[in-house]
LUMPANU-423555 format. One record per residue: residue number from 1; residue in one letter; x, y, z of N, C-alpha, C, O in turn. Coordinates in steps of 0.1 Angstrom, whole numbers, plus 5000, padded with zeros to 4 digits. Each point is the difference from the previous one (the first is absolute). Last residue first. Layout:
! residues N
@pos=NUM&code=A&n_x=X&n_y=Y&n_z=Z&ca_x=X&ca_y=Y&ca_z=Z&c_x=X&c_y=Y&c_z=Z&o_x=X&o_y=Y&o_z=Z $
...
//
This chain:
! residues 68
@pos=68&code=X&n_x=5074&n_y=2294&n_z=1275&ca_x=4993&ca_y=5010&ca_z=5006&c_x=5011&c_y=5010&c_z=5010&o_x=4996&o_y=5010&o_z=5007 $
@pos=67&code=X&n_x=5018&n_y=4953&n_z=4963&ca_x=4982&ca_y=5000&ca_z=4998&c_x=4996&c_y=5012&c_z=5008&o_x=4989&o_y=5004&o_z=4995 $
@pos=66&code=X&n_x=5061&n_y=4975&n_z=4986&ca_x=4996&ca_y=5007&ca_z=5009&c_x=4983&c_y=5002&c_z=4996&o_x=4997&o_y=5001&o_z=4989 $
@pos=65&code=X&n_x=5041&n_y=4956&n_z=5007&ca_x=4995&ca_y=5007&ca_z=4995&c_x=4988&c_y=5013&c_z=5006&o_x=4992&o_y=4995&o_z=5008 $
@pos=64&code=X&n_x=5042&n_y=4970&n_z=5007&ca_x=5007&ca_y=5011&ca_z=4994&c_x=4988&c_y=5011&c_z=4992&o_x=5002&o_y=5011&o_z=4998 $
@pos=63&code=X&n_x=4994&n_y=4940&n_z=5023&ca_x=5008&ca_y=5000&ca_z=4988&c_x=5003&c_y=5016&c_z=4995&o_x=5004&o_y=5002&o_z=4989 $
@pos=62&code=X&n_x=4971&n_y=4990&n_z=5054&ca_x=5011&ca_y=4992&ca_z=4998&c_x=5008&c_y=5002&c_z=4986&o_x=5011&o_y=5004&o_z=5000 $
@pos=61&code=X&n_x=4948&n_y=5015&n_z=5005&ca_x=5012&ca_y=5009&ca_z=5004&c_x=5012&c_y=4991&c_z=5001&o_x=5011&o_y=5004&o_z=4997 $
@pos=60&code=X&n_x=4953&n_y=4977&n_z=4985&ca_x=5004&ca_y=5012&ca_z=4991&c_x=5010&c_y=5007&c_z=5005&o_x=5010&o_y=5005&o_z=4994 $
@pos=59&code=X&n_x=4971&n_y=4958&n_z=5032&ca_x=5011&ca_y=4997&ca_z=4988&c_x=5004&c_y=5011&c_z=4992&o_x=5012&o_y=5001&o_z=4996 $
@pos=58&code=X&n_x=4951&n_y=5009&n_z=5036&ca_x=5012&ca_y=4996&ca_z=5005&c_x=5014&c_y=4997&c_z=4992&o_x=5011&o_y=5005&o_z=5001 $
@pos=57&code=X&n_x=4945&n_y=5001&n_z=4981&ca_x=5003&ca_y=5014&ca_z=5006&c_x=5016&c_y=4999&c_z=5004&o_x=5010&o_y=5006&o_z=4996 $
@pos=56&code=X&n_x=4953&n_y=4962&n_z=4980&ca_x=5016&ca_y=5001&ca_z=4998&c_x=5007&c_y=5011&c_z=5006&o_x=5012&o_y=5003&o_z=4996 $
@pos=55&code=X&n_x=4941&n_y=4995&n_z=5009&ca_x=5007&ca_y=4984&ca_z=5002&c_x=5013&c_y=4997&c_z=4999&o_x=5006&o_y=4991&o_z=5006 $
@pos=54&code=X&n_x=4970&n_y=5051&n_z=4987&ca_x=5000&ca_y=4997&ca_z=5015&c_x=5007&c_y=4985&c_z=5003&o_x=5005&o_y=4995&o_z=5010 $
@pos=53&code=X&n_x=4989&n_y=5021&n_z=4943&ca_x=5009&ca_y=5007&ca_z=5008&c_x=5000&c_y=4996&c_z=5012&o_x=5011&o_y=4995&o_z=5004 $
@pos=52&code=X&n_x=4956&n_y=4987&n_z=4975&ca_x=5014&ca_y=4995&ca_z=4998&c_x=5010&c_y=5006&c_z=5006&o_x=5007&o_y=4994&o_z=5008 $
@pos=51&code=X&n_x=4948&n_y=5025&n_z=5000&ca_x=5003&ca_y=4983&ca_z=5005&c_x=5013&c_y=4995&c_z=4995&o_x=5007&o_y=4993&o_z=5008 $
@pos=50&code=X&n_x=4970&n_y=5053&n_z=4987&ca_x=5010&ca_y=4996&ca_z=5005&c_x=5008&c_y=4987&c_z=5004&o_x=5011&o_y=4998&o_z=5004 $
@pos=49&code=X&n_x=4949&n_y=5023&n_z=4956&ca_x=5005&ca_y=4997&ca_z=5013&c_x=5012&c_y=4999&c_z=5004&o_x=5009&o_y=4999&o_z=4991 $
@pos=48&code=X&n_x=4973&n_y=4984&n_z=4960&ca_x=4998&ca_y=5011&ca_z=5009&c_x=5000&c_y=4998&c_z=5016&o_x=4999&o_y=4989&o_z=5006 $
@pos=47&code=X&n_x=5034&n_y=4990&n_z=4951&ca_x=4990&ca_y=4999&ca_z=5010&c_x=4994&c_y=5013&c_z=5008&o_x=5007&o_y=5009&o_z=5005 $
@pos=46&code=X&n_x=5030&n_y=4992&n_z=4967&ca_x=4989&ca_y=4993&ca_z=4992&c_x=4989&c_y=5000&c_z=5007&o_x=4990&o_y=5005&o_z=4996 $
@pos=45&code=X&n_x=5046&n_y=5038&n_z=5007&ca_x=4992&ca_y=4987&ca_z=5005&c_x=4992&c_y=4992&c_z=4992&o_x=4992&o_y=5006&o_z=4993 $
@pos=44&code=X&n_x=5038&n_y=5034&n_z=5003&ca_x=5003&ca_y=4988&ca_z=4995&c_x=4993&c_y=4989&c_z=5002&o_x=5002&o_y=4989&o_z=4994 $
@pos=43&code=X&n_x=4992&n_y=5057&n_z=5029&ca_x=4995&ca_y=4997&ca_z=4982&c_x=5004&c_y=4990&c_z=4995&o_x=4994&o_y=4997&o_z=4990 $
@pos=42&code=X&n_x=5010&n_y=4996&n_z=5059&ca_x=4995&ca_y=5011&ca_z=4994&c_x=4996&c_y=5000&c_z=4986&o_x=4991&o_y=4992&o_z=4996 $
@pos=41&code=X&n_x=5034&n_y=4963&n_z=5022&ca_x=4994&ca_y=5014&ca_z=5008&c_x=5000&c_y=5014&c_z=4992&o_x=5010&o_y=5004&o_z=4993 $
@pos=40&code=X&n_x=5019&n_y=4951&n_z=4996&ca_x=4986&ca_y=4996&ca_z=5004&c_x=4994&c_y=5011&c_z=5010&o_x=4999&o_y=4997&o_z=5012 $
@pos=39&code=X&n_x=5046&n_y=4994&n_z=4975&ca_x=4992&ca_y=5012&ca_z=4994&c_x=4988&c_y=5001&c_z=5001&o_x=4994&o_y=5011&o_z=4998 $
@pos=38&code=X&n_x=5045&n_y=4960&n_z=5022&ca_x=5005&ca_y=5012&ca_z=4998&c_x=4991&c_y=5011&c_z=4994&o_x=5002&o_y=5012&o_z=5001 $
@pos=37&code=X&n_x=4990&n_y=4944&n_z=5007&ca_x=5002&ca_y=5002&ca_z=5013&c_x=5004&c_y=5016&c_z=5000&o_x=4999&o_y=5007&o_z=5009 $
@pos=36&code=X&n_x=4980&n_y=4967&n_z=4951&ca_x=4992&ca_y=5003&ca_z=5014&c_x=5007&c_y=5002&c_z=5013&o_x=4993&o_y=5000&o_z=5010 $
@pos=35&code=X&n_x=5032&n_y=4997&n_z=4950&ca_x=4989&ca_y=5010&ca_z=4998&c_x=4991&c_y=5003&c_z=5011&o_x=4997&o_y=5011&o_z=5004 $
@pos=34&code=X&n_x=5037&n_y=4955&n_z=4995&ca_x=5003&ca_y=5012&ca_z=5001&c_x=4991&c_y=5014&c_z=4999&o_x=5002&o_y=5012&o_z=5004 $
@pos=33&code=X&n_x=4988&n_y=4942&n_z=4987&ca_x=5000&ca_y=5002&ca_z=5013&c_x=5006&c_y=5012&c_z=5005&o_x=4998&o_y=5005&o_z=5011 $
@pos=32&code=X&n_x=4997&n_y=4985&n_z=4941&ca_x=4987&ca_y=5001&ca_z=5010&c_x=5003&c_y=5001&c_z=5014&o_x=4993&o_y=5008&o_z=5006 $
@pos=31&code=X&n_x=5042&n_y=4981&n_z=4968&ca_x=4995&ca_y=5014&ca_z=4996&c_x=4991&c_y=5003&c_z=5008&o_x=5001&o_y=5009&o_z=5009 $
@pos=30&code=X&n_x=5012&n_y=4947&n_z=4997&ca_x=5009&ca_y=5010&ca_z=5004&c_x=4996&c_y=5018&c_z=4999&o_x=5001&o_y=5009&o_z=5008 $
@pos=29&code=X&n_x=4977&n_y=4954&n_z=4970&ca_x=4996&ca_y=5000&ca_z=5012&c_x=5009&c_y=5009&c_z=5012&o_x=4997&o_y=5006&o_z=5010 $
@pos=28&code=X&n_x=5014&n_y=4989&n_z=4941&ca_x=4987&ca_y=5004&ca_z=5001&c_x=4996&c_y=5004&c_z=5018&o_x=4998&o_y=5011&o_z=5005 $
@pos=27&code=X&n_x=5040&n_y=4966&n_z=4984&ca_x=5004&ca_y=5012&ca_z=4998&c_x=4986&c_y=5008&c_z=5001&o_x=4999&o_y=5010&o_z=5006 $
@pos=26&code=X&n_x=5003&n_y=4943&n_z=4995&ca_x=5004&ca_y=5007&ca_z=5014&c_x=5001&c_y=5014&c_z=4998&o_x=4998&o_y=5008&o_z=5009 $
@pos=25&code=X&n_x=4989&n_y=4967&n_z=4953&ca_x=4989&ca_y=4999&ca_z=5013&c_x=5005&c_y=5009&c_z=5008&o_x=4993&o_y=5010&o_z=5003 $
@pos=24&code=X&n_x=5037&n_y=4982&n_z=4966&ca_x=4990&ca_y=5010&ca_z=4995&c_x=4988&c_y=5001&c_z=5009&o_x=4993&o_y=5010&o_z=5003 $
@pos=23&code=X&n_x=5037&n_y=4960&n_z=5001&ca_x=5006&ca_y=5009&ca_z=5004&c_x=4994&c_y=5012&c_z=4998&o_x=5002&o_y=5011&o_z=5006 $
@pos=22&code=X&n_x=4984&n_y=4949&n_z=4981&ca_x=5000&ca_y=4999&ca_z=5015&c_x=5005&c_y=5013&c_z=5004&o_x=4996&o_y=5005&o_z=5010 $
@pos=21&code=X&n_x=5003&n_y=4983&n_z=4943&ca_x=4987&ca_y=5005&ca_z=5006&c_x=5002&c_y=5000&c_z=5016&o_x=4991&o_y=5006&o_z=5005 $
@pos=20&code=X&n_x=5046&n_y=4978&n_z=4964&ca_x=4997&ca_y=5017&ca_z=5003&c_x=4985&c_y=5003&c_z=5007&o_x=4997&o_y=5011&o_z=5006 $
@pos=19&code=X&n_x=5017&n_y=4944&n_z=4979&ca_x=5011&ca_y=5006&ca_z=5012&c_x=4999&c_y=5013&c_z=5003&o_x=5005&o_y=5006&o_z=5010 $
@pos=18&code=X&n_x=4965&n_y=4973&n_z=4959&ca_x=5000&ca_y=4993&ca_z=5012&c_x=5009&c_y=5004&c_z=5012&o_x=4999&o_y=5000&o_z=5012 $
@pos=17&code=X&n_x=5006&n_y=5015&n_z=4941&ca_x=4989&ca_y=5010&ca_z=5009&c_x=4997&c_y=4989&c_z=5014&o_x=4998&o_y=5005&o_z=5011 $
@pos=16&code=X&n_x=5049&n_y=4994&n_z=4962&ca_x=4986&ca_y=4993&ca_z=4999&c_x=4991&c_y=5007&c_z=5010&o_x=5003&o_y=5002&o_z=5011 $
@pos=15&code=X&n_x=5041&n_y=5016&n_z=4960&ca_x=4996&ca_y=5000&ca_z=5016&c_x=4986&c_y=4995&c_z=4999&o_x=4992&o_y=5007&o_z=4996 $
@pos=14&code=X&n_x=5053&n_y=4991&n_z=4969&ca_x=4986&ca_y=5001&ca_z=5002&c_x=4996&c_y=4997&c_z=5015&o_x=5005&o_y=4991&o_z=5007 $
@pos=13&code=X&n_x=5040&n_y=5033&n_z=4972&ca_x=4997&ca_y=4988&ca_z=5007&c_x=4986&c_y=5003&c_z=5002&o_x=4996&o_y=5011&o_z=5005 $
@pos=12&code=X&n_x=5043&n_y=5013&n_z=4959&ca_x=4990&ca_y=5001&ca_z=5011&c_x=4991&c_y=4986&c_z=5004&o_x=4997&o_y=4993&o_z=4991 $
@pos=11&code=X&n_x=5053&n_y=5015&n_z=4996&ca_x=4994&ca_y=4997&ca_z=4994&c_x=4987&c_y=5002&c_z=5009&o_x=5000&o_y=4997&o_z=5012 $
@pos=10&code=X&n_x=5049&n_y=5025&n_z=4980&ca_x=4992&ca_y=4993&ca_z=5010&c_x=4983&c_y=4999&c_z=4991&o_x=4994&o_y=5008&o_z=4993 $
@pos=9&code=X&n_x=5067&n_y=4999&n_z=4998&ca_x=4985&ca_y=4998&ca_z=4994&c_x=4990&c_y=4993&c_z=5011&o_x=5001&o_y=4988&o_z=5005 $
@pos=8&code=X&n_x=5047&n_y=5047&n_z=5004&ca_x=4993&ca_y=4987&ca_z=5002&c_x=4984&c_y=4999&c_z=4991&o_x=4991&o_y=5008&o_z=5000 $
@pos=7&code=X&n_x=5053&n_y=5016&n_z=4980&ca_x=4991&ca_y=5005&ca_z=5013&c_x=4993&c_y=4985&c_z=4999&o_x=4999&o_y=4992&o_z=4991 $
@pos=6&code=X&n_x=5049&n_y=5032&n_z=4983&ca_x=4991&ca_y=4990&ca_z=5004&c_x=4988&c_y=5002&c_z=5012&o_x=5003&o_y=5007&o_z=5010 $
@pos=5&code=X&n_x=5022&n_y=5020&n_z=4950&ca_x=4996&ca_y=5002&ca_z=5015&c_x=4995&c_y=4986&c_z=4999&o_x=4993&o_y=4995&o_z=4991 $
@pos=4&code=X&n_x=5043&n_y=5025&n_z=4973&ca_x=4990&ca_y=4989&ca_z=5003&c_x=4999&c_y=5001&c_z=5014&o_x=5010&o_y=5000&o_z=5008 $
@pos=3&code=X&n_x=5021&n_y=5022&n_z=4962&ca_x=4988&ca_y=5010&ca_z=5006&c_x=4993&c_y=4990&c_z=5004&o_x=4989&o_y=5005&o_z=5003 $
@pos=2&code=X&n_x=5066&n_y=4989&n_z=4995&ca_x=4987&ca_y=4997&ca_z=4995&c_x=4989&c_y=5009&c_z=5006&o_x=5001&o_y=5006&o_z=5011 $
@pos=1&code=X&n_x=5054&n_y=5001&n_z=4978&ca_x=4991&ca_y=4998&ca_z=5012&c_x=4986&c_y=4997&c_z=4991&o_x=4997&o_y=5005&o_z=4989 $
//
């Protein structure tokens, strides 16, 4: 018997920035939306007052984020 192990050889593929940029923007906007819906209140608030919280209140409960 021989001790030769055959493994597939995978070469890295270059991903152009033009194809990556829309996904990076989408991911950033998604994280920003999750922050505003899920955490924009109290100690983590970026804006003073409850304006953002009240604007997103029903969507917050619809998505399962507790707020009170």
